[in-house]
C-alpha positions, 0 to 999 in steps of 0.5 A: 899359826894353828898347830896340827892336831891328831884325832882318833876314835876306838870302840871296844868291849871293855872287859874291865867294866864287866858285870859278873852277873852278865856275859855281855861286855859294855861298849866304850869309845876312846877318844885320842887327841894329840896323844891324850885320851879319854873314854866314854861309856856308850850305854850298850853291851855286846857278846864278846864272841860276836865282836869283830875287833878289826872292824870295831863292829858286831858280827852278823846281819840280824836285827840286833847286830844291825841296830848296834852297828847303826848306833856305832856309826852315829857315835863315830859321826857325831864325835868326828863332827864335834871334833871338826867344829871345836877344832875350828874354834879352839887353838887347843883342844882336849879329848875331855872337851869333845867328851863333854860336848858329846855328853851334852855337858859343855862343862864351863867350869872345867878350868876350876880347881875342884873339877881338876882334882876330881878328874885327876883322882878319877884317873888315879883310881883307874891305875890302882894296882898297876902304877898307883897304890890304894894308899896313894889314891886315898891320900889324894882323896883326903886332899880333895876334901881338905881343898873343898873345906878350905874353899868353903872357909874362904866362902867360895864354892870353887876357884878358877885355876887362873886365880891360883897363885903363890899366896893361895899356897901360903894361905892353904898352908896356914889353914891346914896348920891352924884349922886342922892342927897339922904339922908343918911337914904334913901341910907341906905334903898336901901342898906338894900333892896339890902342885902335882895335880896342877901339873896335870892341868898343864899337861891337859892344856888347861893352864900354861904353867903351874901357878905354884911352881915358885912355892918351895915345900920345906920339910923339917926332918926330926932326928930319929932315935935308933935302937942300940944292939943291947935294946934290940936284944932286950926286946928280942928276949922279952915275951909279951903275955898278949899274943897280938902284941907278941906278933907285932913285936916279931914283925918289928924285929924282922924289919930290923933284921932285914931293913924291909918296910911293912908292905914289902914284909907283907908281900913276902913268900917262900919263893923270895928265899934263895940260897947263895953259897948255902946261906939264905938270902931274901930276893924281893922287888920293893913295892915303892921303888920297883927295884930288886933288893937282895938281903942276907938273912940273919939267924934271928930273921930265919928263926922268925920265918920258921916261927910264922912259916904257916901263918899269913900276915895281916 
């Protein structure tokens, strides 16, 4: 029995795509099917003051407003017609299917690996600054390049998702270690990222299950040496003649005294310093975990804060 599907269309001026040189905003259509959505640029712009948000139309009856509203009616009708036609033919329908049909791109390769990674990374790019950091996005861009090189190494331009299996992960790991001279841990990190991308394919209903779910990523964590109190004091007392090296030393020492990562240290401001029982504490929201940390400030850490109070971290 065919499962019921939900479908909706929203047209709105996209402020995120605003061109600083132009006051008008580009119009976008958002297609939602069963809670999953995608967006289409409608290649036209409107003045935001002339937009009727509730009706999703341009205000007024002048020629320009009539032309745009007529075009929007055609867009809605075409999208709905495509949805009806494709829902009859397909048991599982995604908003990307409708978008491809609307843009005259049937995308027969939608179930292939390179297209999946590109789409995944495109979605990640739109989340930079909110739920995704630039560093995380950059890592997935590197993954995309390495997968492309791996396919070329095997004399393939692309690969169907149905062809990916356990052996693919084994071969990819060996390729990363032998051809890119990566350590076992680094190779495993790329495979773990690839597994997350394939989970995205499952959520998009491109495949029923993750073909790499049985591949376990094993990491060999090295034993890290820690500084003794004597070594830490020696470093604290040492003065480097090169100014930038001295600054790096102080940054490192501050991390030792507080336990903060570099990115959390860079995000610090005077507002993060609080006093509890007349003693200084740091109160900060960790960037990676989004948890709040309260850290007592040692005298050594406070002296470094005073030293760089008027300086901005690079």
